[in-house]
C-alpha positions as CSV (number, residue, x, y, z in Angstrom):
1,M,90.1,144.9,126.8
2,S,91.4,141.4,127.2
3,T,89.0,138.3,126.8
4,T,90.2,134.8,127.7
5,I,89.8,131.8,125.9
6,E,89.6,128.2,128.1
7,K,87.4,125.8,126.0
8,G,89.4,124.2,123.5
9,I,91.6,120.4,123.1
10,I,95.2,121.1,122.2
11,A,95.6,119.5,119.3
12,S,99.2,120.0,119.6
13,P,101.3,121.6,122.0
14,G,103.2,124.9,122.4
15,I,102.9,129.0,122.9
16,R,102.9,131.8,120.2
17,I,103.2,135.5,120.4
18,G,101.3,137.2,117.5
19,K,98.5,138.5,115.2
20,A,95.4,136.8,114.5
21,Y,94.4,136.5,111.4
22,V,91.2,135.3,110.4
23,Y,90.6,132.7,107.6
24,H,87.3,131.9,106.0
25,G,88.6,130.0,103.3
26,D,86.9,129.5,100.0
27,T,83.2,130.6,100.1
28,I,81.4,127.9,97.7
29,I,78.1,128.7,96.0
30,I,76.5,125.9,94.7
31,P,75.0,126.2,91.1
32,K,71.1,124.8,91.1
33,Y,69.7,124.0,87.9
34,T,67.8,121.3,86.2
35,I,69.7,120.3,82.9
36,R,68.1,118.9,79.8
37,E,68.3,115.3,78.5
38,D,70.7,116.4,76.0
39,E,73.1,117.6,78.2
40,I,73.2,115.0,80.4
41,T,76.6,113.7,78.3
42,Y,78.1,117.0,79.1
43,E,77.6,117.1,82.4
44,L,78.7,113.8,83.2
45,S,82.1,114.5,81.5
46,R,82.5,118.1,83.2
47,F,82.4,116.0,86.2
48,E,85.0,113.4,85.0
49,D,86.8,116.0,84.2
50,A,86.9,117.6,88.2
51,I,87.3,114.4,89.3
52,E,90.7,113.8,87.3
53,K,91.7,117.5,88.6
54,T,90.7,116.9,92.0
55,K,92.8,113.7,91.9
56,N,96.1,115.1,90.3
57,E,95.7,118.0,93.4
58,L,96.0,115.2,96.1
59,K,98.5,114.1,94.6
60,D,100.3,116.8,93.8
61,I,99.9,117.3,98.3
62,Q,101.1,114.0,98.4
63,E,104.8,114.4,96.4
64,Q,105.0,117.8,98.9
65,I,104.4,116.5,102.2
66,A,106.5,113.3,101.0
67,S,109.1,115.2,100.5
68,S,108.5,117.6,103.5
69,L,107.7,115.2,106.0
70,S,107.6,111.4,105.2
71,R,105.3,109.6,103.3
72,D,103.5,108.2,106.2
73,M,102.2,112.0,106.8
74,A,101.8,112.2,103.0
75,D,99.3,109.3,103.0
76,I,97.1,110.9,104.9
77,F,95.4,112.0,100.9
78,T,95.4,108.6,100.4
79,S,92.3,108.2,101.8
80,H,91.2,111.3,100.0
81,I,92.1,110.0,96.7
82,M,90.4,106.9,97.8
83,V,86.7,108.3,98.4
84,L,87.1,110.1,94.8
85,E,87.9,106.2,93.5
86,D,84.5,104.7,95.2
87,P,82.2,103.8,93.0
88,L,79.6,104.0,95.6
89,I,79.9,107.2,95.6
90,E,80.7,107.8,92.0
91,D,77.3,106.3,90.7
92,K,75.3,108.1,93.0
93,I,75.9,111.3,91.9
94,R,76.0,109.5,88.0
95,K,72.7,109.0,89.2
96,T,71.6,112.3,90.5
97,I,72.7,113.7,87.3
98,I,70.9,111.3,85.5
99,E,68.0,110.5,87.0
100,K,67.0,114.0,88.6
101,R,68.2,115.7,86.1
102,R,70.8,118.4,88.1
103,N,74.0,120.1,87.2
104,A,77.0,118.4,88.4
105,E,77.7,121.1,91.2
106,W,74.3,120.1,92.4
107,A,74.8,116.4,92.6
108,I,78.4,116.7,94.3
109,N,77.1,118.5,97.1
110,D,73.9,116.7,97.6
111,V,76.0,113.4,97.8
112,S,79.2,114.7,100.2
113,L,75.9,115.8,102.6
114,E,74.3,113.3,102.8
115,L,77.6,111.4,103.6
116,M,78.5,114.4,106.1
117,N,75.0,113.9,107.9
118,S,75.4,110.4,108.0
119,L,78.3,110.8,110.0
120,S,76.9,113.8,111.7
121,G,75.2,111.4,114.2
122,I,78.1,109.3,115.4
123,K,79.6,109.5,118.9
124,D,83.0,108.6,117.8
125,D,85.7,111.4,117.6
126,Y,87.5,109.6,114.8
127,L,84.6,109.0,112.8
128,R,83.3,111.9,113.3
129,E,86.2,113.8,112.6
130,R,86.0,112.4,109.1
131,I,83.6,114.5,108.3
132,I,86.1,117.7,107.4
133,D,87.8,115.2,105.0
134,I,84.8,114.7,103.1
135,S,83.8,118.6,103.6
136,D,87.7,119.5,101.4
137,I,87.1,116.5,98.7
138,N,83.6,118.8,98.4
139,K,85.4,122.3,97.7
140,R,87.7,121.0,96.0
141,L,85.6,119.0,93.2
142,I,83.3,122.3,92.8
143,S,86.0,124.5,92.5
144,N,87.8,122.7,89.7
145,L,83.6,122.2,87.6
146,Q,84.1,125.9,88.7
147,K,87.2,126.8,87.2
148,T,87.4,129.2,90.4
149,E,91.2,130.4,91.9
150,S,90.6,129.6,95.6
151,T,92.0,131.3,98.8
152,S,95.1,129.5,100.0
153,L,97.2,129.6,103.5
154,Q,100.2,129.3,100.8
155,H,100.4,133.1,100.2
156,I,100.5,134.4,103.9
157,T,103.5,137.2,104.2
158,D,103.1,138.1,107.9
159,E,104.0,136.0,111.2
160,V,100.5,135.1,112.4
161,I,98.1,133.0,114.1
162,V,95.0,131.6,112.7
163,F,92.1,131.5,113.6
164,A,89.2,129.6,111.2
165,P,85.8,128.1,111.4
166,D,87.8,125.1,110.6
167,L,90.8,123.8,108.7
168,T,91.1,121.2,106.0
169,P,94.3,118.7,106.2
170,S,95.7,120.1,102.9
171,E,95.2,123.6,103.8
172,T,97.3,122.6,107.0
173,A,99.4,120.3,105.3
174,L,100.8,123.6,103.1
175,M,101.0,125.7,105.7
176,D,104.0,127.6,106.1
177,K,105.5,127.3,109.7
178,E,107.9,130.2,109.7
179,R,104.7,132.1,108.6
180,I,102.1,130.2,110.4
181,L,102.7,130.6,114.0
182,A,100.1,128.4,115.2
183,F,95.9,128.1,114.7
184,V,92.7,127.8,116.2
185,T,89.4,126.3,115.2
186,D,85.9,126.4,116.3
187,R,85.8,122.5,115.3
188,G,87.5,119.3,114.8
189,G,89.3,117.6,117.7
190,R,92.9,115.9,118.2
191,T,91.7,112.3,115.7
192,S,91.1,115.0,112.6
193,H,93.5,114.8,109.8
194,T,94.0,118.8,110.4
195,A,95.2,117.9,114.4
196,I,97.9,114.9,112.9
197,M,99.2,117.2,110.3
198,A,99.3,120.1,112.6
199,R,101.6,117.3,115.0
200,A,103.6,116.7,112.6
201,L,104.6,120.0,111.6
202,E,105.2,121.2,114.6
203,I,102.5,124.1,114.6
204,P,100.6,124.9,118.2
205,A,97.1,124.5,117.8
206,I,93.8,124.4,119.5
207,V,91.0,123.1,118.1
208,G,87.2,122.7,119.1
209,T,86.7,126.0,121.0
210,M,83.3,126.8,119.3
211,N,83.8,130.2,118.8
212,A,86.7,131.6,119.0
213,T,86.7,133.1,115.4
214,S,84.1,134.6,116.1
215,L,85.5,136.6,119.7
216,V,88.4,137.5,117.5
217,K,89.4,139.7,114.0
218,T,92.3,140.3,112.6
219,G,94.9,142.0,113.4
220,D,94.2,141.5,117.2
221,M,97.0,140.6,119.3
222,V,96.7,136.9,121.0
223,I,99.0,134.5,122.9
224,L,98.2,131.0,122.1
225,D,98.9,128.4,124.9
226,A,98.7,124.8,124.1
227,V,100.0,123.6,127.3
228,H,97.4,125.1,129.4
229,G,94.9,125.5,126.5
230,R,94.4,129.5,127.0
231,I,93.5,131.4,124.8
232,I,94.1,135.5,125.2
233,I,93.4,137.9,123.3
234,N,94.4,141.7,123.6
235,P,96.5,140.2,127.1
236,A,98.4,143.7,128.4
237,S,101.6,144.4,128.4
238,E,102.6,143.3,131.0
239,T,100.8,139.3,130.3
240,I,102.7,139.6,126.6
241,D,106.0,139.2,128.9
242,E,105.1,136.5,131.0
243,Y,104.2,134.7,128.4
244,K,107.3,135.4,126.1
245,Q,108.8,134.1,129.5
246,Y,106.7,130.9,129.1
247,E,107.4,130.5,125.2
248,A,110.6,130.2,125.7
249,E,110.7,128.4,128.7
250,F,108.8,125.7,126.8
251,E,111.2,125.4,123.7
252,E,114.0,124.9,126.3
253,L,112.5,122.1,127.9
254,E,111.2,121.0,124.9
255,I,114.9,120.6,123.9
256,E,115.9,119.0,126.4
257,L,113.2,116.4,127.1
258,A,113.7,115.2,123.2
259,K,116.8,113.9,124.2
260,L,115.2,111.5,126.4
261,T,114.1,110.2,123.1
262,N,116.4,107.1,123.0
263,L,117.6,106.5,126.5
264,P,115.6,103.7,128.5
265,A,112.3,104.6,130.4
266,K,114.0,103.0,133.9
267,T,113.1,104.3,137.8
268,I,116.1,104.9,139.7
269,D,115.4,102.2,141.8
270,S,116.4,100.0,137.6
271,E,112.2,99.0,137.5
272,E,111.6,98.9,133.8
273,I,109.3,101.0,132.3
274,F,107.3,100.4,129.2
275,I,106.1,103.6,126.9
276,Y,104.0,102.9,124.0
277,G,101.8,104.5,121.9
278,N,98.0,104.4,121.0
279,I,97.2,105.2,117.2
280,E,94.4,105.9,115.5
281,I,95.8,105.5,111.8
282,P,98.5,104.1,110.4
283,D,99.5,107.8,109.4
284,E,100.5,108.5,112.7
285,M,103.1,105.7,112.7
286,K,106.5,108.0,112.6
287,I,105.2,110.3,115.1
288,I,105.3,107.8,117.8
289,K,107.6,106.1,116.6
290,D,109.8,109.7,116.9
291,H,109.4,110.4,120.6
292,G,110.7,107.1,122.0
293,A,107.2,105.0,122.3
294,Q,108.9,101.1,122.8
295,G,106.0,100.1,120.1
296,I,101.6,100.2,120.2
297,G,99.6,99.8,123.0
298,L,96.5,100.7,121.5
299,F,96.1,100.3,117.6
300,R,91.9,101.5,117.4
301,S,91.3,99.2,114.4
302,E,87.4,101.8,113.3
303,F,89.5,103.6,111.0
304,L,89.4,100.9,108.3
305,F,85.4,100.9,109.1
306,M,84.5,104.5,108.1
307,D,83.5,103.9,104.5
308,Q,80.3,102.8,102.7
309,S,81.4,99.6,102.1
310,L,82.6,97.4,104.6
311,P,86.7,96.5,104.0
312,D,87.6,93.3,103.2
313,E,90.0,90.9,104.6
314,E,92.5,91.3,102.6
315,K,92.0,95.6,103.1
316,Q,92.0,95.1,106.6
317,F,95.5,92.9,106.5
318,Q,97.3,95.6,104.5
319,E,96.5,97.9,107.4
320,Y,97.5,96.3,109.8
321,R,100.8,94.5,108.1
322,R,102.1,97.7,107.4
323,V,102.0,99.0,110.8
324,V,103.3,95.5,112.9
325,E,106.7,96.1,110.3
326,F,107.1,99.7,110.7
327,F,107.4,98.2,115.1
328,N,108.4,95.7,113.8
329,P,110.2,94.1,116.7
330,L,108.4,96.1,118.9
331,P,105.3,94.9,119.8
332,V,101.6,96.2,118.3
333,T,98.6,95.6,120.1
334,I,95.6,95.5,117.7
335,R,92.1,96.1,119.1
336,T,89.4,94.6,117.2
337,I,86.5,97.0,116.3
338,D,85.0,98.8,118.8
339,V,81.6,100.1,116.9
340,G,78.3,100.3,118.7
341,A,75.0,99.7,116.0
342,D,75.3,103.6,116.1
343,K,77.8,103.5,113.9
344,V,78.0,101.0,111.5
345,Y,74.4,100.5,111.6
346,A,73.7,101.2,107.7
347,Y,75.7,98.1,107.2
348,T,74.2,95.4,109.0
349,N,70.6,96.2,109.3
350,H,70.6,96.9,113.2
351,Y,68.5,99.8,114.8
352,R,69.6,103.0,115.9
353,E,70.1,102.9,119.7
354,R,68.8,104.9,122.2
355,N,71.9,104.5,124.8
356,P,75.0,103.4,122.7
357,F,77.3,102.8,125.1
358,L,75.0,100.8,127.3
359,G,74.2,98.8,124.2
360,C,75.4,96.5,120.7
361,R,78.9,97.9,121.0
362,A,82.4,96.6,120.7
363,I,82.8,92.8,121.3
364,R,79.1,92.9,122.0
365,F,78.6,94.1,118.2
366,S,81.4,91.4,116.7
367,M,79.8,88.9,118.5
368,E,76.2,90.1,116.9
369,N,77.9,90.0,113.1
370,I,80.0,86.8,113.7
371,D,80.8,86.8,109.6
372,L,82.7,90.7,110.4
373,F,84.6,89.6,113.1
374,R,86.0,86.6,111.5
375,I,86.9,88.4,108.5
376,Q,88.7,90.7,111.1
377,L,90.3,88.6,112.7
378,R,91.4,86.2,109.6
379,A,93.0,90.1,109.1
380,I,94.7,90.4,112.0
381,L,95.9,86.7,112.2
382,R,97.6,86.6,108.8
383,A,99.7,90.1,110.0
384,S,101.0,88.4,112.6
385,S,103.7,86.4,111.1
386,Y,105.1,90.4,110.4
387,G,105.8,90.6,113.5
388,N,105.6,91.0,116.8
389,L,101.1,91.1,116.7
390,K,98.8,90.6,119.7
391,L,95.1,90.5,119.9
392,M,92.9,92.3,122.3
393,F,88.7,92.6,122.3
394,P,87.1,95.5,123.8
395,M,84.7,95.7,126.3
396,I,84.6,92.3,127.5
397,T,81.9,92.3,130.3
398,T,81.8,88.8,131.2
399,V,84.0,85.6,131.9
400,E,81.5,83.6,129.3
401,E,82.4,86.3,126.8
402,F,86.1,86.4,126.2
403,K,85.8,82.3,126.4
404,K,83.6,82.4,123.8
405,A,85.9,84.9,121.6
406,R,89.1,83.1,122.4
407,G,87.0,80.3,121.0
408,I,86.0,82.5,118.0
409,T,89.7,83.0,117.4
410,E,90.9,79.6,117.9
411,D,88.1,78.2,114.9
412,V,90.0,81.4,112.4
413,M,92.7,79.7,113.3
414,N,91.7,76.0,112.7
415,E,90.7,77.8,109.6
416,L,93.8,79.2,108.7
417,R,96.0,76.2,109.5
418,R,94.0,74.1,106.2
419,D,94.3,76.6,103.8
420,R,98.0,76.3,105.4
421,I,98.1,80.6,105.4
422,S,100.6,81.5,107.9
423,F,100.0,83.3,111.5
424,D,102.3,83.5,114.5
425,E,100.7,80.1,116.5
426,K,102.1,82.2,119.7
427,I,100.3,85.3,119.3
428,K,99.0,87.0,122.8
429,I,95.4,87.6,123.1
430,G,93.7,89.9,126.0
431,L,91.4,92.0,126.9
432,M,90.3,95.5,127.6
433,I,89.5,96.3,130.8
434,E,86.9,99.4,130.7
435,V,83.8,98.5,132.4
436,P,83.5,97.5,136.1
437,S,82.3,94.1,136.0
438,A,85.7,93.0,134.5
439,A,87.1,95.2,137.8
440,V,85.8,93.0,139.7
441,N,86.5,89.3,137.6
442,A,89.7,90.2,136.8
443,D,90.8,87.3,139.3
444,I,89.0,84.9,136.8
445,L,89.7,86.3,133.5
446,G,93.2,86.2,134.3
447,K,93.1,82.5,133.8
448,Y,92.1,83.0,130.5
449,A,94.0,86.2,129.4
450,D,97.4,86.8,128.2
451,F,97.0,90.1,129.6
452,F,95.1,93.2,129.9
453,S,94.7,96.6,129.0
454,V,93.2,99.1,131.2
455,G,90.7,101.8,129.2
456,T,90.5,104.4,131.7
457,N,88.1,106.3,129.6
458,D,85.5,103.6,129.7
459,L,86.2,102.5,133.1
460,V,85.8,105.9,134.9
461,Q,82.7,106.8,132.8
462,Y,81.0,103.0,134.1
463,L,81.8,103.0,137.0
464,L,80.9,106.5,138.7
465,A,78.5,106.9,136.4
466,V,79.2,109.9,134.6
467,E,78.8,111.2,130.8
468,R,82.5,113.1,130.6
469,T,81.0,114.9,127.8
470,S,78.1,116.2,130.0
471,E,78.5,120.3,130.9
472,K,76.8,119.9,134.2
473,I,78.1,116.8,135.6
474,A,81.8,116.3,133.6
475,Y,83.1,117.8,137.2
476,L,82.3,114.0,139.1
477,Y,84.7,112.5,136.2
478,N,87.8,112.4,137.8
479,P,90.1,109.7,137.3
480,L,91.5,110.1,140.7
481,N,88.2,109.1,142.8
482,L,89.2,106.3,145.5
483,S,86.7,104.0,143.9
484,V,88.7,104.2,140.8
485,L,91.9,103.8,142.7
486,R,90.5,101.2,144.2
487,F,89.7,99.3,141.1
488,L,93.2,100.3,139.9
489,K,94.9,98.3,142.5
490,Q,92.3,95.5,142.3
491,I,92.7,95.0,138.5
492,A,96.9,95.1,138.9
493,E,97.2,92.6,141.9
494,A,94.5,90.1,139.7
495,A,97.1,91.0,137.1
496,K,100.8,89.5,139.1
497,F,98.3,86.8,141.0
498,N,98.2,85.5,137.6
499,N,101.0,86.8,135.4
500,V,99.0,88.8,133.2
501,D,101.2,91.0,131.6
502,L,99.0,94.8,132.3
503,S,99.1,98.3,130.1
504,I,96.3,101.0,130.1
505,C,95.8,102.9,127.8
506,G,93.4,105.3,128.5
507,E,94.5,109.4,129.0
508,M,95.3,108.7,132.3
509,A,98.4,106.7,131.3
510,G,99.3,109.4,129.4
511,E,98.8,112.7,131.9
512,P,102.3,113.2,133.4
513,Q,100.4,114.4,136.8
514,Y,99.2,110.5,137.6
515,T,102.8,108.8,136.5
516,M,103.8,108.1,140.1
517,V,100.2,106.7,140.9
518,L,99.9,104.3,138.5
519,L,103.7,103.1,139.1
520,G,102.9,103.4,142.5
521,L,99.1,100.9,141.6
522,G,101.5,98.8,140.2
523,F,101.5,99.7,136.4
524,R,104.7,99.7,134.2
525,H,103.0,99.5,130.8
526,L,101.5,103.2,129.9
527,S,100.7,103.4,126.2
528,M,99.2,106.7,125.7
529,S,99.8,110.1,123.1
530,P,103.0,111.0,121.7
531,V,102.3,114.4,122.8
532,Y,103.2,113.7,126.5
533,M,105.9,110.6,126.2
534,H,108.8,112.9,127.1
535,Q,107.1,114.3,129.8
536,V,106.6,111.1,131.6
537,K,109.7,109.8,130.6
538,K,111.6,112.2,132.3
539,I,109.5,111.6,135.2
540,V,109.6,107.7,135.1
541,R,113.5,108.5,135.1
542,S,113.3,110.6,138.2
543,V,111.6,108.2,140.9
544,S,111.3,105.4,142.9
545,I,108.7,102.7,143.0
546,R,109.2,102.6,146.5
547,E,108.2,106.0,146.5
548,C,105.6,105.6,144.5
549,E,104.2,103.1,146.2
550,G,103.9,105.5,150.1
551,M,102.5,108.1,148.3
552,V,99.5,105.8,147.2
553,A,99.5,103.9,150.2
554,S,99.0,107.4,151.6
555,L,96.0,108.6,148.6
556,L,94.3,104.8,149.6
557,A,94.0,105.9,153.1
558,L,91.5,109.3,152.2
559,E,88.5,109.2,151.4
560,D,87.1,112.5,149.1
561,T,88.7,113.1,145.7
562,D,90.2,116.4,146.6
563,E,92.0,115.8,149.0
564,I,93.4,112.7,147.5
565,E,93.7,115.5,143.5
566,G,96.1,118.4,145.8
567,V,97.6,115.5,146.9
568,V,98.5,115.0,143.4
569,R,98.9,118.3,142.8
570,K,101.7,119.3,145.5
571,N,103.4,116.3,145.5
572,F,104.1,117.0,141.0
573,K,104.4,120.7,141.9
574,E,107.7,120.5,144.3
575,K,108.9,117.5,142.8
576,F,109.1,118.5,139.3
577,D,108.4,122.3,139.6
578,Q,104.8,122.4,137.6
579,A,100.9,123.0,138.7
């Protein structure tokens, strides 16, 4: 009897059929014992040797990845090495060994667990998913202390679909894609280093299934459909035949779509559309550019704030500059830090908020921490000398808020001028529209902003008062709700009236069935994950603005979300032969 799993997140698209291989990795046993005073020096020496050996292993992996994929992908492991070299973490482990008289394994594990626990309560996906990176380092250190041989997916000789509770970036990086057809994990998300590595290796993957590993055993026949987000365990023979055809069609479609990479994104009535990438960390640069992106529409800067200590100006500047130079002369839009007191309270003595989504987050947080904000602005402005950089503020709620943020930026500019530090004097400064008040006042905000970028994820959530991760009411979260379409139309009209550039960078921008809707509403700049860039470009090149506008006019005349969704689906299926 077959079992179908439809929970999970598509990390890397594709369809694969093969036998399951359940992988639990190494079982790390932590010996815990108290050491004598005369054993402290020996224990510290063991710890230092393990650090050195682990660094060398990670550097070897970096070199392998650099030669097989790219230096940018190899840089994922730079953050691992930085954790190993973090003096705060190292000092904490040393103090635990010396003061609490604990053996090295115990001390390392305790400090690692403390780090992982501090990240586990964070609502930001990217920061929370760094837990697996710390777990990876922890396992390597302890294995090297105990001098044990670790289990590896490199030794698999058959073609399999791997099922695991989770996979570390290093385990993913060393996969043999001739043997590992695809993988499924219980934990993880799209922004994890493991997911990024899967996309770079072009290994289909579904992550965050919660319990898929417990529902399958090694040897079971499995269909992994990382297009519709479906896993079928022990399917019927006719289902296997059906999916073999789907797999061949999908691969053929991918080859055809890839031919669009260097073609212009123009509608059939010659309207130019700009397709940009959303970037979580610099390591994704090459993937995004290889998919034909015309720049970066959203560079999330939060990754820099994941460490135990806040990044200084120089560290931020170097990371921003790296991305800006890589894409030059294409534009890179950097969003100032979008975190709340729930994420970095430890650095700023902020209290934990009951509802961080309605609390001191994003631009509000920056305004409350002006010194931190000014450091980031200095770094971003300095990087603007090295390419086409645009500066964007998140979650602007009021006109006064944007004016104040822009005023602080101009003050920092004057400071740089006094210090004779160069920056782009004509840098464009814009804002994200992701709360209803900003949408309502878009006509006024347009007087002061150089551009708007609509963040539909939060806008839909705030507008409909729906927590999109809530299982009970997630059905209400729908970008095709009439109120959402009206708001998007209003924002587009305000941008046009003020001659302000307008883009959209939420998930809606990267959903192919919404492309015609967005074009019809007036959006010409779409920023998305690279996964759907080719599909979106194909749609753009197959439609006219006039027909998109006609479709949107018919949608705005409807009342029920189900009706609107039905029309969009039907039109998409008829025009592009897709469900």
